[in-house]
C-alpha positions, 0 to 999 in steps of 0.5 A: 548152729545145727548139725546132722549126726551120722554116727556110723559114718564116723566109725567108718571114717575112724576105722579107715584112717590110714597114716599119710604116705611117707615119700621122703628119700631114704637118706632123709628118713635115716637122718630123722631116725637118728634125731633124739625123740622128745618124751612126755614128762612122766616124773609126776611133777604135779606142782609144776603141771598144776601151776601151768594150767593157768597158762593154757587157755580155752577160747572160741568155744561153740556148742551145739545140739544134734536134733536128728538123733534118738538121744541127745548128742552135743558138739563142742568146738574151740581152741586151746592156746599155750601162753606159757614158755614150755611145750606140751605133749598133752592137754586135757579139758573138762567140758561141763554141760549146763542146764538153763539155770547155768548148773552143771548137769553132765561132764566129759573129759577130752584131749584136744592134744595127745602126742603119741595118740591116734592122730599122731599130733605134734607138741604144742609149743609156747605161744601156739594154739590148736583147734579142737572139736568133738561129739559127746553122747549121753547128754541129759535131755535138760542140757541147754546147749551151753557149756563151760570148758576148762583145762584140767591137766597138762603134760610137758614135752621133755627132751631126751 
Protein backbone atom coordinates (compact mmCIF):
# COMPACT_ATOMS: atom_id res chain seq x y z
CA UNK A 1 0.00 0.00 0.00
CA UNK A 2 1.48 3.35 -1.06
CA UNK A 3 0.39 6.66 0.37
CA UNK A 4 0.99 10.18 -0.76
CA UNK A 5 2.29 12.52 1.89
CA UNK A 6 1.22 16.12 2.14
CA UNK A 7 3.00 17.25 5.27
CA UNK A 8 1.93 20.93 5.02
CA UNK A 9 -1.70 19.78 4.78
CA UNK A 10 -1.28 17.75 7.98
CA UNK A 11 0.04 20.84 9.79
CA UNK A 12 -2.85 22.95 8.52
CA UNK A 13 -5.37 20.28 9.49
CA UNK A 14 -4.01 20.09 13.04
CA UNK A 15 -3.75 23.88 13.35
CA UNK A 16 -7.36 24.31 12.25
CA UNK A 17 -8.80 21.66 14.55
CA UNK A 18 -11.77 22.96 16.46
CA UNK A 19 -13.51 21.05 19.22
CA UNK A 20 -16.98 19.78 18.34
CA UNK A 21 -19.87 22.15 18.93
CA UNK A 22 -21.59 21.43 22.24
CA UNK A 23 -25.32 21.83 21.70
CA UNK A 24 -26.45 20.21 24.94
CA UNK A 25 -29.12 22.08 26.90
CA UNK A 26 -27.85 24.13 29.85
CA UNK A 27 -29.47 21.73 32.36
CA UNK A 28 -27.61 18.76 30.86
CA UNK A 29 -24.29 20.66 30.85
CA UNK A 30 -24.78 21.64 34.51
CA UNK A 31 -25.58 18.06 35.52
CA UNK A 32 -22.55 16.76 33.65
CA UNK A 33 -20.31 19.33 35.34
CA UNK A 34 -21.43 18.02 38.74
CA UNK A 35 -20.36 14.45 37.90
CA UNK A 36 -17.02 13.42 39.43
CA UNK A 37 -14.20 13.32 36.91
CA UNK A 38 -12.04 10.26 36.40
CA UNK A 39 -8.34 10.89 36.97
CA UNK A 40 -5.21 9.14 35.80
CA UNK A 41 -3.34 7.01 38.29
CA UNK A 42 -0.27 9.06 39.16
CA UNK A 43 0.55 7.00 42.24
CA UNK A 44 3.39 5.33 40.39
CA UNK A 45 2.10 1.81 40.90
CA UNK A 46 4.83 0.59 38.60
CA UNK A 47 4.38 -3.11 39.36
CA UNK A 48 0.65 -3.09 38.52
CA UNK A 49 1.31 -1.17 35.30
CA UNK A 50 4.09 -3.56 34.30
CA UNK A 51 1.89 -6.59 35.02
CA UNK A 52 -0.96 -5.11 32.99
CA UNK A 53 1.11 -4.68 29.80
CA UNK A 54 0.39 -8.29 28.79
CA UNK A 55 -3.35 -7.52 28.92
CA UNK A 56 -3.13 -4.86 26.22
CA UNK A 57 -2.60 -6.30 22.77
CA UNK A 58 -1.64 -4.77 19.45
CA UNK A 59 -3.21 -6.31 16.37
CA UNK A 60 -4.01 -5.64 12.70
CA UNK A 61 -0.71 -3.79 12.19
CA UNK A 62 -0.06 -2.49 8.69
CA UNK A 63 3.07 -0.54 7.77
CA UNK A 64 3.80 1.32 4.55
CA UNK A 65 6.37 3.69 3.09
CA UNK A 66 5.72 6.98 1.40
CA UNK A 67 7.53 6.97 -1.90
CA UNK A 68 7.07 10.57 -3.01
CA UNK A 69 8.95 12.35 -0.24
CA UNK A 70 12.57 13.55 -0.09
CA UNK A 71 13.13 11.63 3.13
CA UNK A 72 11.63 8.28 4.15
CA UNK A 73 8.28 8.53 5.91
CA UNK A 74 6.67 5.45 7.40
CA UNK A 75 3.02 4.96 8.21
CA UNK A 76 1.85 2.50 10.82
CA UNK A 77 -1.80 1.64 11.45
CA UNK A 78 -3.24 -0.88 13.85
CA UNK A 79 -5.51 -1.52 16.77
CA UNK A 80 -4.96 -1.73 20.53
CA UNK A 81 -7.28 -3.93 22.61
CA UNK A 82 -7.62 -3.85 26.39
CA UNK A 83 -8.17 -7.50 27.35
CA UNK A 84 -7.80 -6.79 31.07
CA UNK A 85 -10.34 -5.72 33.69
CA UNK A 86 -9.34 -2.07 34.23
CA UNK A 87 -9.96 1.11 32.24
CA UNK A 88 -6.95 2.92 30.81
CA UNK A 89 -6.23 6.62 30.34
CA UNK A 90 -2.99 6.10 28.47
CA UNK A 91 -1.45 3.47 26.25
CA UNK A 92 2.06 3.89 24.89
CA UNK A 93 3.43 1.67 22.15
CA UNK A 94 6.93 1.47 20.74
CA UNK A 95 7.23 0.90 17.02
CA UNK A 96 10.41 -0.85 15.93
CA UNK A 97 11.36 -0.31 12.27
CA UNK A 98 13.16 -3.34 10.80
CA UNK A 99 15.71 -3.79 8.02
CA UNK A 100 15.38 -6.64 5.51
CA UNK A 101 17.18 -8.98 7.95
CA UNK A 102 14.59 -8.30 10.65
CA UNK A 103 17.01 -6.22 12.77
CA UNK A 104 15.77 -3.07 14.52
CA UNK A 105 17.21 0.05 12.89
CA UNK A 106 14.95 2.75 14.37
CA UNK A 107 12.22 3.13 16.98
CA UNK A 108 9.53 5.63 17.87
CA UNK A 109 7.09 5.82 20.75
CA UNK A 110 3.48 6.66 20.07
CA UNK A 111 0.34 7.12 22.19
CA UNK A 112 -2.70 5.60 20.50
CA UNK A 113 -4.62 6.55 23.64
CA UNK A 114 -3.99 9.67 25.70
CA UNK A 115 -6.96 10.94 27.73
CA UNK A 116 -6.68 14.68 28.21
CA UNK A 117 -4.44 15.01 25.16
CA UNK A 118 -5.00 16.88 21.90
CA UNK A 119 -7.72 14.53 20.66
CA UNK A 120 -9.65 14.52 23.96
CA UNK A 121 -10.11 10.74 23.94
CA UNK A 122 -12.19 8.72 26.38
CA UNK A 123 -10.70 6.00 28.61
CA UNK A 124 -10.24 2.57 27.03
CA UNK A 125 -12.56 0.31 29.01
CA UNK A 126 -11.98 -3.38 29.66
CA UNK A 127 -12.54 -5.43 26.49
CA UNK A 128 -12.65 -2.28 24.31
CA UNK A 129 -10.35 -1.60 21.36
CA UNK A 130 -9.15 1.56 19.63
CA UNK A 131 -7.68 2.01 16.16
CA UNK A 132 -4.53 4.04 15.66
CA UNK A 133 -2.46 5.38 12.82
CA UNK A 134 0.47 7.71 12.46
CA UNK A 135 3.23 8.91 10.22
CA UNK A 136 6.86 8.75 11.31
CA UNK A 137 9.80 10.72 9.92
CA UNK A 138 13.56 10.26 10.05
CA UNK A 139 13.29 6.57 9.16
CA UNK A 140 16.64 5.21 7.88
CA UNK A 141 16.83 4.42 4.15
CA UNK A 142 17.42 0.73 4.86
CA UNK A 143 13.95 0.33 6.41
CA UNK A 144 12.33 -2.71 4.78
CA UNK A 145 8.76 -1.56 5.33
CA UNK A 146 8.30 -4.02 8.20
CA UNK A 147 7.71 -3.11 11.83
CA UNK A 148 7.27 -4.71 15.20
CA UNK A 149 4.93 -2.95 17.64
CA UNK A 150 4.69 -3.57 21.35
CA UNK A 151 2.86 -1.97 24.28
CA UNK A 152 5.45 -0.30 26.51
CA UNK A 153 3.39 1.60 29.11
CA UNK A 154 -0.14 2.09 30.42
CA UNK A 155 -1.82 4.35 32.95
CA UNK A 156 -5.01 3.37 34.69
CA UNK A 157 -8.19 5.40 35.05
CA UNK A 158 -8.91 6.10 38.70
CA UNK A 159 -12.31 7.26 39.95
CA UNK A 160 -12.08 10.39 42.04
